[in-house]
C-alpha positions in Angstrom: 159.9 101.7 70.1 161.6 99.3 72.4 161.7 96.1 70.6 162.4 93.9 73.7 163.5 93.9 77.3 165.6 90.8 77.2 166.2 89.5 80.8 166.5 93.1 82.0 167.8 93.5 85.5 169.6 90.2 86.0 173.0 91.8 86.2 172.2 94.9 88.2 173.7 93.6 91.4 177.5 94.1 91.7 179.6 91.0 91.3 182.0 91.0 94.2 185.0 88.7 94.6 185.4 85.1 93.4 184.5 83.3 96.6 181.1 81.7 96.4 178.5 82.2 99.2 179.1 78.6 100.1 182.0 76.7 101.7 183.5 76.7 105.2 181.6 78.9 107.5 183.3 80.4 110.5 183.0 78.5 113.7 180.8 81.1 115.4 178.3 81.0 112.5 177.9 77.2 112.4 175.2 75.2 114.1 176.6 73.0 116.9 177.1 69.4 115.7 175.1 66.8 117.6 176.6 65.1 120.6 175.5 61.7 119.4 175.1 60.2 116.0 175.1 57.0 114.0 178.9 57.0 114.2 178.6 56.0 117.9 177.9 52.5 116.7 181.7 52.0 116.7 181.7 52.5 120.4 179.0 49.9 121.0 180.9 47.4 118.7 184.2 47.9 120.5 182.5 47.5 123.9 180.6 44.3 122.8 183.0 42.5 120.5 183.8 39.5 122.8 186.9 38.3 121.1 188.3 41.8 121.0 187.7 42.3 124.7 189.5 39.0 125.5 192.6 40.0 123.6 192.8 43.8 124.5 193.2 45.3 127.9 190.4 47.4 129.3 192.8 50.4 129.3 193.5 50.0 125.6 189.8 49.5 124.8 189.1 52.8 126.6 191.9 54.6 124.8 190.6 53.4 121.4 187.0 54.4 122.4 188.3 57.9 123.3 190.1 58.2 120.0 187.0 57.1 118.1 184.8 59.5 120.0 187.1 62.4 119.1 187.4 61.5 115.5 183.6 61.2 115.3 183.3 64.7 116.7 185.7 66.0 114.1 183.8 64.2 111.3 180.5 65.6 112.5 182.0 69.1 112.7 183.4 68.7 109.2 180.0 67.6 107.9 178.2 70.6 109.5 180.8 73.2 108.7 181.0 72.2 105.0 177.3 71.8 104.6 177.6 68.6 102.7 174.6 67.1 104.6 172.2 69.8 103.5 170.8 67.5 100.8 170.4 64.7 103.4 173.0 62.4 101.9 176.7 61.9 101.8 178.2 61.5 98.3 181.6 60.5 97.0 182.3 64.2 96.3 181.2 65.0 99.9 183.7 62.5 101.3 186.5 64.2 99.4 185.3 67.5 100.9 185.4 66.0 104.4 188.9 64.7 103.7 190.0 68.2 102.7 188.4 69.8 105.7 189.8 67.3 108.3 193.3 67.2 106.7 193.6 71.0 106.6 192.2 71.6 110.1 193.0 68.6 112.2 195.8 66.6 110.5 198.3 66.6 113.4 195.6 65.7 116.0 194.1 63.1 113.7 197.5 61.3 113.3 197.6 60.8 117.0 193.9 59.9 117.3 194.1 57.3 114.5 197.3 55.9 115.8 199.6 53.3 114.4 201.0 49.9 115.2 204.7 50.4 114.4 207.6 48.9 116.3 205.3 46.6 118.4 203.6 49.6 119.8 199.9 50.4 119.2 198.5 53.9 119.7 195.1 55.6 119.3 192.4 53.8 117.5 194.9 51.2 116.4 194.8 49.7 119.9 191.7 47.8 118.6 192.6 47.4 114.9 193.6 43.9 113.8 193.4 42.7 117.4 190.9 40.0 117.0 187.6 41.8 116.5 185.0 39.8 114.6 181.8 41.9 114.5 180.6 42.4 110.9 179.0 45.5 109.3 177.9 45.6 105.7 179.5 42.2 105.2 182.9 43.5 106.3 184.8 43.5 109.6 183.3 46.5 111.4 186.5 47.7 113.2 189.3 46.5 111.0 187.7 47.5 107.7 184.7 49.8 108.0 185.7 52.2 110.8 189.4 52.0 110.2 188.8 53.1 106.6 186.5 55.9 107.7 189.2 57.0 110.1 191.6 57.5 107.2 189.7 60.7 106.3 192.3 62.8 108.1 195.2 61.7 105.9 196.4 63.4 102.7 196.1 61.4 99.5 197.6 61.8 96.1 195.4 59.1 94.6 192.4 59.9 92.3 189.9 57.6 93.9 191.2 56.3 97.2 192.3 57.4 100.7 195.7 56.6 102.1 196.3 55.0 105.4 198.6 56.1 108.2 201.6 54.5 106.3 200.8 56.3 103.0 199.4 53.1 101.5 196.4 52.8 99.3 193.2 52.2 101.3 189.4 52.4 100.9 187.8 54.3 98.0 186.0 57.5 98.6 183.0 55.8 97.1 182.9 53.1 99.7 183.5 55.5 102.6 180.7 57.7 101.3 178.3 54.7 101.2 179.3 53.7 104.8 178.9 57.2 106.2 175.6 57.7 104.4 174.2 54.5 105.9 175.6 55.0 109.4 174.3 58.6 109.6 171.0 57.9 107.8 168.8 59.0 110.7 170.9 62.0 111.5 170.8 63.1 107.8 167.1 62.6 107.6 166.3 64.6 110.8 168.5 67.5 109.7 170.8 67.6 112.8 173.8 67.7 110.5 172.5 70.4 108.2 173.9 73.9 108.0 171.4 76.6 106.9 174.2 79.1 106.6 175.7 77.3 103.6 173.8 77.5 100.3 174.6 75.7 97.1 175.0 77.6 93.9 171.8 78.1 92.0 171.7 79.4 88.4 170.7 83.1 88.5 170.1 84.0 84.9 166.8 82.1 84.6 167.9 81.1 81.1 169.2 78.0 79.5 172.7 79.0 80.5 171.8 77.8 84.0 171.9 74.3 82.7 175.7 74.5 83.3 175.1 74.7 87.0 172.8 71.8 87.0 175.2 69.6 85.0 178.1 70.5 87.2 176.2 69.4 90.3 174.7 66.2 88.9 177.5 64.9 86.6 178.3 61.4 87.8 181.9 61.7 86.6 182.6 64.8 88.7 180.8 63.4 91.7 183.3 60.5 91.6 186.5 62.5 90.8 186.4 65.9 92.7 185.2 67.3 96.0 182.0 69.2 96.7 184.1 72.3 97.3 185.6 72.1 93.9 182.1 71.6 92.4 180.9 74.6 94.2 183.8 76.8 93.0 183.3 75.6 89.4 179.5 76.2 89.6 180.0 79.6 91.1 182.4 80.6 88.4 180.0 79.4 85.7 177.2 81.2 87.3 179.1 84.5 87.4 180.2 84.1 83.7 176.7 83.3 82.8 175.5 86.6 84.2 178.2 88.5 82.3 177.2 86.6 79.1 173.6 87.8 79.6 174.9 91.3 80.1 176.8 91.1 76.8 173.6 89.8 75.1 171.7 92.8 76.4 174.4 95.3 75.5 174.9 94.0 71.9 171.3 93.0 71.3 172.5 89.6 70.3 169.9 86.9 69.5 167.5 89.5 68.2 166.8 87.3 65.2 165.6 84.4 67.3 169.0 82.8 67.1 172.6 83.8 67.7 174.7 84.7 64.7 178.4 84.6 64.2 178.4 88.4 64.3 176.5 88.3 67.6 179.1 86.1 69.1 181.9 88.4 67.9 180.1 91.4 69.3 179.6 89.6 72.7 183.3 88.7 72.7 184.3 92.3 72.1 182.0 93.5 74.8 183.3 91.1 77.4 186.9 91.7 76.5 186.5 95.5 76.7 184.6 95.4 80.0 185.5 92.3 81.9 188.8 90.8 80.6 190.5 90.6 84.0 187.5 89.4 85.9 186.8 86.8 83.2 190.3 85.4 83.4 189.8 84.8 87.2 186.4 83.3 86.8 187.4 81.0 84.0 190.6 80.0 85.8 193.4 77.8 84.6 195.2 74.6 85.6 198.8 75.7 85.5 201.4 74.5 88.0 199.2 71.6 89.2 196.7 74.0 90.6 193.2 74.5 89.3 191.2 77.7 89.7 187.8 79.1 88.8 185.8 77.0 86.3 188.8 74.9 85.7 188.0 73.2 89.1 185.5 71.2 87.1 186.9 71.2 83.6 188.8 68.1 82.4 188.1 66.4 85.8 186.1 63.4 84.6 182.8 64.9 83.6 180.7 62.6 81.4 177.4 64.5 80.6 176.9 65.3 76.9 175.2 68.2 75.1 174.8 68.5 71.4 176.9 65.3 71.1 179.8 66.8 72.9 181.1 66.8 76.5 179.0 69.4 78.2 181.5 70.7 80.7 184.8 70.1 78.9 183.7 71.1 75.4 180.4 73.0 75.1 180.5 75.2 78.2 184.3 75.5 78.3 184.1 76.7 74.7 181.4 79.2 75.5 183.4 80.4 78.5 186.2 81.5 76.3 184.0 84.4 75.2 185.9 86.7 77.6 189.3 86.2 76.1 190.7 88.5 73.3 191.1 86.5 70.1 193.5 87.2 67.2 191.7 84.7 65.0 189.0 85.7 62.4 186.8 82.7 63.0 187.7 81.3 66.5 187.9 82.2 70.1 191.0 81.5 72.1 191.4 79.7 75.4 193.0 81.0 78.6 196.5 80.1 77.2 195.9 82.0 73.9 195.5 78.8 71.9 192.9 78.4 69.2 189.6 77.1 70.5 185.9 76.9 69.6 184.7 78.6 66.4 182.3 81.6 66.6 179.9 79.5 64.5 179.9 76.6 67.1 179.5 79.0 70.0 176.6 80.6 68.2 174.9 77.2 67.6 175.5 76.2 71.3 174.1 79.4 72.6 171.1 79.2 70.3 170.4 75.6 71.4 170.8 76.4 75.1 168.7 79.5 75.0 166.1 78.6 72.4 163.2 78.9 74.9 164.5 82.2 76.2 164.9 83.6 72.7 161.4 82.5 71.8 159.9 84.0 75.0 161.6 87.3 74.3 160.6 87.5 70.6 157.9 90.0 69.9 155.3 89.2 67.2 156.1 90.5 63.8 153.4 92.1 61.8 152.3 92.2 58.2 152.4 95.3 56.0 151.1 94.3 52.6 150.7 96.4 49.5 147.3 95.4 48.3 147.5 96.9 44.8 144.9 94.7 43.3 141.3 95.6 42.4 138.8 94.4 45.1 137.1 91.9 42.8 137.8 88.6 41.1 141.3 88.5 39.6 141.3 86.8 36.3 144.8 85.5 36.6 144.4 83.8 39.9 140.7 83.2 39.6 139.9 84.3 43.1 139.2 87.4 45.0 142.6 88.6 46.2 141.3 90.7 49.0 139.1 87.9 50.3 142.2 85.6 50.6 143.8 88.2 52.9 140.6 88.4 54.9 140.5 84.6 55.2 144.0 84.5 56.5 143.3 87.2 59.1 140.2 85.4 60.2 142.2 82.2 60.6 144.8 84.0 62.7 142.9 86.7 64.6 145.9 87.5 66.8 148.0 88.5 63.7 148.4 92.2 63.1 148.0 93.1 59.4 148.1 96.5 57.7 147.0 96.7 54.1 147.9 99.5 51.7 145.1 100.1 49.2 145.9 101.9 46.0 143.0 103.0 43.7 144.3 104.8 40.6 147.8 105.2 42.0 146.4 107.1 44.9 145.1 109.9 42.5 141.3 109.8 42.5 138.5 112.2 43.3 135.4 109.9 43.3 134.4 106.9 45.3 134.6 103.4 43.7 131.9 101.3 45.2 134.0 98.1 45.0 136.9 99.8 46.9 134.4 101.1 49.5 132.9 97.7 50.0 136.3 96.0 50.0 137.8 98.4 52.6 134.8 97.9 54.9 135.3 94.1 54.7 139.0 94.5 55.5 138.1 96.7 58.5 135.5 94.1 59.6 138.2 91.5 59.6 140.3 93.7 61.9 142.8 94.6 59.2 144.1 98.2 59.4 143.8 100.0 56.1 146.0 102.9 54.8 145.8 104.8 51.6 148.5 105.1 48.9 150.0 108.5 48.0 153.2 109.0 45.9 155.6 111.8 46.5 158.3 111.5 43.7 161.1 111.4 46.3 160.2 114.9 47.7 159.8 116.5 44.2 156.0 116.3 43.9 154.2 119.5 44.5 153.0 119.7 48.1 149.6 120.9 47.0 149.1 117.9 44.8 150.0 115.5 47.6 147.7 117.3 50.0 144.9 117.1 47.5 145.4 113.3 47.5 145.4 113.2 51.3 142.2 115.2 51.3 140.6 112.7 48.8 141.4 109.8 51.2 139.9 111.8 54.1 136.7 112.8 52.3 136.0 109.6 50.3 137.3 106.6 52.2 138.0 107.6 55.8 134.4 106.9 56.7 134.8 103.4 55.4 137.7 102.8 57.7 141.0 104.1 56.1 143.0 105.4 59.1 146.4 106.4 57.6 148.5 107.3 54.6 151.3 105.4 52.9 153.7 107.9 51.4 155.5 106.1 48.6 158.7 107.2 46.8 160.1 108.9 49.9 163.3 110.8 49.8 166.2 109.7 52.0 167.8 113.2 52.1 167.5 114.9 55.4 167.0 118.2 53.5 163.6 117.0 52.6 162.6 116.2 56.2 160.5 119.4 56.5 158.6 118.4 53.3 157.6 115.1 54.8 157.0 116.6 58.3 154.4 118.9 56.7 152.8 116.0 54.8 152.6 113.9 58.0 151.0 116.8 59.8 148.5 117.2 56.9 147.5 113.5 57.2 147.3 113.5 61.0 145.3 116.7 61.1 142.7 114.9 59.0 142.7 112.0 61.5 144.7 109.8 59.1 147.0 109.2 62.0 148.9 106.0 60.9 151.7 107.4 58.7 154.1 105.2 56.7 157.1 106.4 54.7 158.6 104.3 52.0 162.1 105.2 50.9 162.7 101.5 50.1 166.3 101.7 51.3 168.2 102.7 54.4 167.3 106.3 55.0 168.6 109.2 57.0 168.0 108.5 60.7 166.2 111.8 61.0 163.1 110.3 59.3 162.9 107.7 62.1 164.0 109.8 65.1 161.7 112.7 64.3 158.6 110.6 64.9 156.8 111.8 61.8 155.9 108.3 60.8 154.7 105.2 62.5 156.5 103.0 60.1 159.4 103.5 57.7 159.8 100.9 55.0 163.6 100.9 54.9 164.0 97.9 52.6 162.0 97.0 49.5 163.8 94.8 47.0 163.9 91.5 45.1 165.0 88.5 47.2 168.0 87.9 45.0 169.2 91.5 45.6 169.1 90.9 49.3 171.1 87.7 48.9 173.7 89.1 46.5 174.0 92.7 47.6 172.7 93.2 51.1 172.7 96.8 52.6 175.9 98.0 54.0 174.0 99.6 56.9 170.6 99.3 58.4 168.3 101.7 60.1 167.5 101.3 63.8 163.9 101.8 65.0 163.1 104.4 67.5 160.6 104.7 70.4 158.0 106.1 67.9 158.9 104.5 64.6 159.1 100.9 63.5 160.6 99.5 60.3 159.2 97.3 57.6 160.7 94.9 55.1 159.2 94.1 51.7 160.7 91.3 49.7 159.5 90.2 46.2 160.5 87.7 43.5 161.2 84.9 46.0 162.5 81.9 44.0 161.8 79.4 46.7 160.3 79.2 50.2 162.9 80.9 52.4 160.3 82.4 54.8 162.3 81.1 57.8 165.5 82.8 56.7 163.7 86.1 55.9 161.9 86.2 59.2 165.2 85.6 61.0 166.7 88.4 58.9 163.9 90.7 59.8 164.3 90.0 63.5 168.1 90.3 63.3 167.8 93.8 61.7 164.9 94.9 63.8 162.2 95.0 61.2 158.7 94.8 62.8 156.6 94.7 59.7 157.2 92.2 56.9 155.8 90.9 53.7 157.5 88.4 51.3 156.1 87.3 47.9 157.1 85.2 45.0 155.3 87.7 42.7 157.1 90.4 40.8 158.7 88.8 37.8 155.8 90.2 35.7 156.6 93.7 36.8 154.1 94.1 39.6 154.8 92.3 42.9 151.8 93.6 44.7 148.8 92.6 42.6 148.4 89.2 44.2 148.6 87.5 47.6 151.7 85.4 48.1 151.2 81.6 48.4 153.6 81.9 51.4 151.5 84.5 53.3 149.8 82.2 55.7 153.2 80.6 56.5 154.6 84.0 57.1 151.7 84.8 59.5 152.2 81.6 61.4 155.9 82.0 61.8 156.0 85.7 62.6 153.9 85.0 65.7 156.4 84.6 68.6 
């Protein structure tokens, strides 16, 4: 039995290198930038500003125009080659990216083109800067403020929010340059002439809530103000690759099987990632040593503002999660890239559960009910109602629920039909409840002939009413008794009582599950307090042919949610929990919590 197929196949493609499939494309791969654009407006302004043309010679005017044209060409190339216009807008982060591109590719030429006005000598574009121009643009001097600021894009800067001019002095902010470029190039951006189809932005590939990290990295207003589009892309790519490895770790360790992530799940995921991807994880997560940021650290502690679960999403939540790949020496905490104590396993479990709640719900299979219906099919004097009818009513109210009832006339030892049982079984079958008959085995010590006689009685007397299987109670856990139970299973199935259940009540030898002799093995039947105070040291694992069931009695309060989570975590497919049992018989009534169990077991 395969319990789930959680996001299978997401990580089958090899993860190669750390360079995202975005960034600077090679020259031959790029579309050709347009010959004209909104930046040409500067040419028109220089040519038509009357006061400027009175004070500057035609030769200097032409030199400045030539410089502006060439800087415009470089800006357009930078826009196309970096793909920052693919979203049809120029942002503050895009402007930082353009600054990086131009500085690294054209700095020396740019210095000449922009020019200067030192020692009473003007060069380049500076032949028209501060020389009397009066034309306004966006309420500012077009040449001296707007375009001169834009043309500082080729100079290096050590400031957080501003470009530097040719003298290394503070100048226009990235934000304002972005606004001006976005406006000047509006038509070019809209018609797509500045787009680059060869450059793709990072998109989350896990199709889970983890992909939210990618969305937040791209949309966080603080990051957009503080870092370049290139750094955003590298951070997003690193997050995307770590997300895929996290999904692989979830698959490998079966984490989240209970419908939420537990502390142990996170520890198991940490161990898997360290064992299999420690070196790669260190590169993806990155660091910020020696004034250089790498990997995810390109976006971590760089001004992000978005919050998740009341914490900074990028700097706290996702950075905490992304320490999953580092080996920890602490009992309750992960460590960061420097080996320092970081987020607790508990916190990471909570964050993963919150982020992936929808994914966990979508992957959960419905649980089913296996109920020992050890009451007589008529009015029960203690509860003043027909117990069997209550079960039928719940099934009718929830027709998609799968319920299996174990009926038990005379402890399974009978040789004549009881009309009330016959009628009750028929009503259960009519309500789409599967019915199996009770047979005890004394832990493998009961004579086989006696057991087969009981099986024969179920076949001859109640199979026609709808009984379709046998519940073998008091099952041995010793593998030496496997042949005994294999023969009994065959006896039942030969008589078309095909649905076979074994009840050892505790963790049993795996052979009973792996052999396929039973459809269900009840590997835990105990009071609720016993489960809380003395849980099993080990649990069985279901197989392709055999599922597990969990029976809990003597509940002291409504802890259905916890028990269902426990069942999912330990791979039980069939459940039943009841508050009954303090009188010595847990199975002679219907739990007041049963309908709640049915509702909550449905994924």
